[in-house]
C-alpha positions as CSV (number, residue, x, y, z in Angstrom):
1,M,12.9,-35.8,25.3
2,R,12.8,-33.7,22.2
3,Q,15.9,-32.1,21.0
4,P,16.0,-28.3,21.6
5,S,16.6,-27.6,17.9
6,R,13.5,-29.4,16.9
7,V,11.4,-27.6,19.5
8,L,12.8,-24.2,18.3
9,A,12.2,-25.1,14.7
10,S,8.6,-26.1,15.4
11,A,8.0,-22.9,17.4
12,L,9.4,-20.8,14.5
13,I,7.2,-22.5,11.9
14,L,4.1,-22.1,14.1
15,S,5.0,-18.4,14.6
16,L,5.4,-17.9,10.8
17,L,2.1,-19.6,10.1
18,L,0.2,-17.6,12.7
19,G,1.9,-14.4,11.6
20,G,1.0,-15.1,8.0
21,C,-2.6,-15.7,8.9
22,S,-2.7,-12.6,11.0
23,Y,-1.2,-10.5,8.2
24,K,-3.7,-12.0,5.7
25,Q,-6.6,-11.2,8.0
26,H,-5.2,-7.7,8.6
27,V,-5.1,-7.0,4.8
28,Q,-8.6,-8.4,4.2
29,N,-10.1,-6.3,7.0
30,S,-8.2,-3.2,6.0
31,D,-8.9,-0.6,3.3
32,Q,-6.1,-2.2,1.2
33,N,-8.5,-4.9,0.0
34,Y,-12.0,-4.2,-1.3
35,G,-12.7,-7.6,-2.8
36,T,-12.4,-10.4,-0.2
37,R,-15.4,-10.9,1.9
38,Q,-14.9,-12.6,5.2
39,K,-17.7,-13.5,7.6
40,N,-16.6,-11.0,10.3
41,D,-15.2,-8.3,8.0
42,P,-16.0,-5.1,9.9
43,K,-16.4,-3.2,6.7
44,M,-19.4,-5.4,5.7
45,Q,-21.2,-5.7,9.0
46,G,-24.5,-4.1,9.5
47,S,-27.0,-2.8,6.9
48,R,-26.0,-1.3,3.6
49,M,-25.1,2.3,4.1
50,Y,-24.8,3.5,0.5
51,G,-27.0,4.0,-2.6
52,T,-30.8,4.1,-2.8
53,L,-32.4,3.0,0.4
54,G,-36.0,4.0,-0.2
55,T,-38.6,4.5,-2.9
56,D,-39.0,8.3,-2.8
57,S,-39.1,9.6,-6.4
58,T,-38.0,13.0,-5.2
59,Q,-34.9,11.8,-3.3
60,H,-32.6,13.8,-5.7
61,H,-34.7,16.9,-5.7
62,N,-32.3,18.8,-3.5
63,R,-33.0,22.3,-2.3
64,F,-29.4,23.3,-1.8
65,F,-25.9,21.8,-2.0
66,E,-22.5,22.6,-0.6
67,Y,-18.9,21.4,-0.9
68,S,-17.6,19.6,2.2
69,S,-13.8,20.1,2.5
70,Q,-13.7,18.0,5.7
71,L,-15.5,15.0,4.2
72,S,-13.5,15.3,1.0
73,R,-10.2,15.1,2.9
74,D,-11.5,12.3,5.1
75,V,-12.6,10.1,2.2
76,T,-9.4,10.9,0.2
77,R,-7.4,9.4,3.1
78,L,-8.7,5.9,2.3
79,N,-6.4,3.6,0.5
80,G,-7.2,3.3,-3.2
81,I,-8.7,6.7,-3.6
82,G,-6.6,9.4,-5.3
83,Q,-9.1,12.2,-4.6
84,A,-12.6,12.5,-3.3
85,I,-15.0,15.4,-3.8
86,V,-18.0,15.3,-1.4
87,M,-21.1,17.4,-1.8
88,L,-23.8,17.6,0.9
89,T,-27.4,18.6,0.4
90,D,-30.5,18.9,2.5
91,K,-31.1,15.2,1.9
92,N,-28.0,13.3,0.7
93,A,-24.2,13.1,0.4
94,Y,-22.8,12.7,-3.0
95,V,-19.2,11.4,-3.3
96,G,-17.2,11.7,-6.5
97,I,-13.9,9.7,-6.4
98,V,-11.0,8.7,-8.6
99,L,-9.0,5.6,-8.0
100,D,-5.2,5.5,-7.7
101,G,-4.5,1.8,-7.8
102,T,-3.1,1.6,-4.3
103,A,-5.8,-0.9,-3.1
104,T,-7.0,-4.2,-4.6
105,H,-10.4,-5.0,-6.0
106,A,-11.8,-1.4,-6.0
107,V,-13.8,-2.5,-9.0
108,R,-16.2,-5.4,-8.2
109,S,-15.1,-9.0,-8.9
110,G,-15.9,-10.2,-12.4
111,S,-16.5,-6.7,-13.7
112,K,-15.9,-6.2,-17.5
113,V,-15.0,-2.6,-17.0
114,I,-12.8,-1.3,-19.8
115,R,-9.8,0.7,-18.5
116,E,-10.7,4.3,-19.3
117,Q,-7.2,5.9,-18.8
118,N,-4.1,5.4,-20.9
119,N,-1.1,6.4,-18.8
120,G,1.7,5.4,-21.2
121,G,2.9,9.0,-21.5
122,W,4.3,8.9,-17.9
123,M,7.3,7.0,-19.2
124,E,7.7,9.3,-22.2
125,G,7.3,12.6,-20.5
126,V,4.2,13.6,-22.5
127,Y,0.5,13.8,-21.8
128,N,-0.8,11.8,-24.7
129,H,1.8,9.2,-25.8
130,Q,-0.3,8.4,-28.9
131,T,0.1,11.9,-30.3
132,G,3.2,13.0,-28.4
133,S,1.2,16.0,-27.1
134,D,2.1,17.6,-23.8
135,K,-1.0,19.7,-23.6
136,W,-4.1,18.9,-21.5
137,D,-7.0,20.6,-19.7
138,N,-5.6,21.2,-16.3
139,R,-9.0,22.2,-14.9
140,Q,-10.0,18.5,-15.0
141,L,-9.1,16.2,-12.2
142,V,-9.5,13.1,-14.4
143,T,-8.7,12.9,-18.1
144,P,-8.3,10.1,-20.7
145,Y,-4.4,10.2,-20.4
146,N,-1.9,10.3,-17.5
147,S,-4.6,10.5,-14.9
148,Y,-6.2,8.9,-11.9
149,F,-8.6,6.1,-12.8
150,S,-12.3,6.6,-13.4
151,V,-15.2,4.0,-13.7
152,N,-18.1,5.1,-15.8
153,D,-20.8,3.1,-14.0
154,H,-21.0,3.3,-10.2
155,N,-22.5,-0.2,-10.1
156,E,-19.1,-1.5,-11.1
157,L,-17.4,-0.2,-8.0
158,S,-16.8,-2.7,-5.2
159,S,-19.6,-2.8,-2.7
160,K,-17.0,-3.1,0.0
161,L,-15.4,0.1,-1.2
162,K,-18.7,1.9,-1.3
163,Q,-19.7,0.7,2.2
164,T,-16.3,1.8,3.6
165,I,-16.8,5.3,2.1
166,A,-20.5,5.5,3.3
167,V,-19.6,4.6,6.9
168,R,-16.9,7.2,7.0
169,V,-19.3,9.9,5.5
170,R,-22.1,9.0,7.9
171,K,-19.8,9.3,11.0
172,L,-19.3,13.0,10.2
173,A,-22.7,13.7,8.6
174,P,-25.1,11.4,10.4
175,A,-28.2,13.4,9.3
176,V,-27.8,12.4,5.6
177,Q,-30.6,10.2,4.3
178,E,-28.5,8.5,1.5
179,V,-24.9,8.4,0.4
180,H,-24.3,8.1,-3.3
181,I,-20.8,7.2,-4.7
182,T,-19.4,7.2,-8.2
183,A,-16.1,7.4,-10.0
184,N,-17.7,8.6,-13.2
185,R,-15.3,11.0,-15.0
186,D,-18.0,13.6,-16.1
187,L,-19.5,13.8,-12.6
188,V,-16.2,14.1,-10.8
189,N,-15.0,16.9,-13.1
190,Q,-18.2,18.8,-12.6
191,F,-17.9,18.3,-8.8
192,V,-14.4,19.8,-9.1
193,E,-15.9,22.9,-10.9
194,Y,-18.5,23.3,-8.1
195,S,-15.8,22.9,-5.5
196,R,-13.7,25.7,-7.1
197,E,-16.7,28.0,-6.9
198,S,-17.0,27.2,-3.2
199,W,-13.3,27.8,-2.7
200,A,-13.7,31.2,-4.3
201,G,-16.6,32.0,-1.9
202,S,-19.2,32.0,-4.6
203,D,-22.9,31.2,-4.0
204,L,-23.8,27.8,-5.3
205,S,-27.6,28.3,-5.1
206,P,-27.9,29.4,-8.7
207,Y,-26.6,26.0,-9.7
208,V,-29.0,23.7,-7.8
209,E,-31.0,22.9,-10.9
210,P,-28.1,21.6,-13.0
211,F,-26.6,19.9,-10.0
212,N,-29.9,18.0,-9.4
213,I,-30.0,17.0,-13.1
214,L,-26.5,15.8,-12.8
215,V,-27.1,13.5,-9.8
216,Q,-30.4,12.3,-11.2
217,K,-28.6,11.3,-14.3
218,H,-26.0,9.3,-12.6
219,F,-27.9,7.8,-9.6
220,A,-31.6,7.7,-10.7
221,G,-31.4,6.9,-14.4
222,G,-32.2,10.4,-15.6
223,N,-31.9,11.0,-19.4
224,E,-31.0,14.6,-19.2
225,M,-27.6,16.2,-18.6
226,P,-27.1,19.8,-17.3
227,V,-25.1,22.4,-19.0
228,P,-21.5,22.1,-17.6
229,L,-20.7,24.9,-15.1
230,Q,-17.9,26.3,-17.3
231,I,-20.4,26.9,-20.1
232,I,-22.9,28.4,-17.8
233,K,-20.3,30.9,-16.7
234,Q,-19.2,31.6,-20.2
235,K,-22.8,32.3,-21.2
236,A,-23.3,34.5,-18.2
237,D,-20.3,36.7,-19.2
238,K,-22.0,37.2,-22.6
239,N,-25.4,37.8,-21.0
240,G,-24.5,40.7,-18.7
241,G,-23.9,38.5,-15.6
242,K,-27.1,36.5,-15.9
243,A,-26.4,32.8,-15.9
244,I,-28.3,30.5,-18.3
245,I,-29.4,27.6,-16.1
246,G,-30.6,24.8,-18.4
247,K,-30.0,21.3,-19.7
248,Y,-29.1,19.6,-22.9
249,S,-31.8,18.1,-25.0
250,G,-29.6,15.6,-26.8
251,S,-27.7,13.9,-24.0
252,D,-26.6,10.3,-24.3
253,P,-27.7,8.3,-21.2
254,E,-25.4,5.4,-22.2
255,T,-22.1,7.3,-22.6
256,G,-22.7,10.2,-20.2
257,S,-21.8,12.7,-23.0
258,F,-22.8,16.2,-22.3
259,G,-24.1,16.6,-25.8
260,N,-23.9,19.7,-28.0
261,P,-23.4,22.9,-26.1
262,G,-25.5,24.6,-28.8
263,D,-28.5,22.7,-27.5
264,A,-28.3,24.4,-24.1
265,G,-31.4,26.2,-23.1
266,G,-33.2,27.3,-20.0
267,A,-34.3,30.3,-18.0
268,S,-32.0,33.1,-17.1
269,Q,-31.3,33.6,-13.4
270,N,-29.4,36.3,-11.6
271,R,-26.2,34.8,-10.3
């Protein structure tokens, strides 16, 4: 007959092993880990729910767009996401996110993404620890210093992260044809500007053209960038309330630079 102490010790070891396996599986299947792919991971079951799903060349030719506060809040609740801004159109959902580092492997495995933010100033009580400056553009959600994290190319985001976001978006917006997701700094900050207009009760219809150019640039390889909304509004103030809706002629498709504001052109529209 086995000694009671040995039986208890064996039971304790087995319990710890099973508990450890259970915890590991829980983490892998949760939104705390966007890297490990298990055979039965619920986040990766079924077909791909994000990105380009068809061959329609007009997929990003949206007729209208609107800010969704509900979807933005819902996606923001996911681990690893500091803030999400979701725009809905007559065709698609566009999700701009910034990462907060609370989940692992939000950027795909093996990625050579260069960290875009320098947050060294947090410990020094300044915005830019390289210059000692405490000034920043507080209209921007994501900046080069003391900020949430951005990723320039949406292809570098974990497929597991994008699938998790897309599934959540489609639960509340089942009619959308495609869900496009990025953590690009320029796009996210422009989405913030559009959302501010929505919060203020302003009509977004005058900005459909620059919005379409923006999403075509980031999700369909477009070479043009729109005039940033802040500049459109500044020009409108100088033009008797008529917004200049146009695009830059000298944008850089590799860096995502908005180019020279002096190159902005386009037709005038009543706002």
